[in-house]
C-alpha positions as a printed Julia matrix, in Angstrom:
52×3 Matrix{Float64}:
 -0.23  -0.05  -0.13
  1.08   3.69  -0.63
  0.39   6.46   1.58
  0.95  10.04   1.37
  1.92  12.01   4.57
 -0.59  14.65   5.76
  1.15  15.83   8.82
  3.92  18.72   9.35
  7.28  18.07   8.24
  9.83  16.82  10.71
 13.58  16.64   9.22
 14.86  12.91   8.82
 11.47  11.72   9.71
  8.38  12.34   7.5
  8.2   15.02   4.78
  4.39  16.63   4.02
  2.96  15.51   0.72
  5.7   12.49   0.13
  4.29   8.98  -0.9
  5.5    6.22   1.81
  5.19   2.53   1.28
  3.64   0.55   4.04
  5.73  -2.56   4.77
  2.85  -3.84   7.2
 -0.11  -2.85   9.21
  0.51  -3.9   13.28
 -2.39  -3.34  15.43
 -4.01  -0.55  13.41
 -0.54   1.42  12.74
  1.59   1.7    9.78
  5.14   0.62   9.42
  6.88   3.05   7.2
 10.5    3.35   6.11
 10.9    7.33   6.9
 13.15   9.72   5.66
 16.06   8.45   7.92
 16.0    5.15   6.26
 14.61   3.42   9.55
 11.16   1.69   9.9
  8.93   3.04  12.56
  4.83   2.61  13.58
  2.99   5.64  12.57
 -0.78   6.38  13.05
 -2.8    5.97   9.86
 -4.73   9.41  10.64
 -1.29  11.03   9.44
 -1.39   9.49   6.02
 -4.1    9.48   2.96
 -4.32   6.16   1.22
 -3.26   6.59  -2.52
 -2.8    3.11  -3.56
 -4.21  -0.07  -2.12
């Protein structure tokens, strides 16, 4: 699944408007490789699904 980040840009974390690949969904949260290259869990309400 591909999602677009809709929150505030944070340096080396997530960029507003950028498309990210969801690696997995864990307990309703998205595991995403962020701008630092590491993968973390993020709340889905901060994203808009662009491709399932």
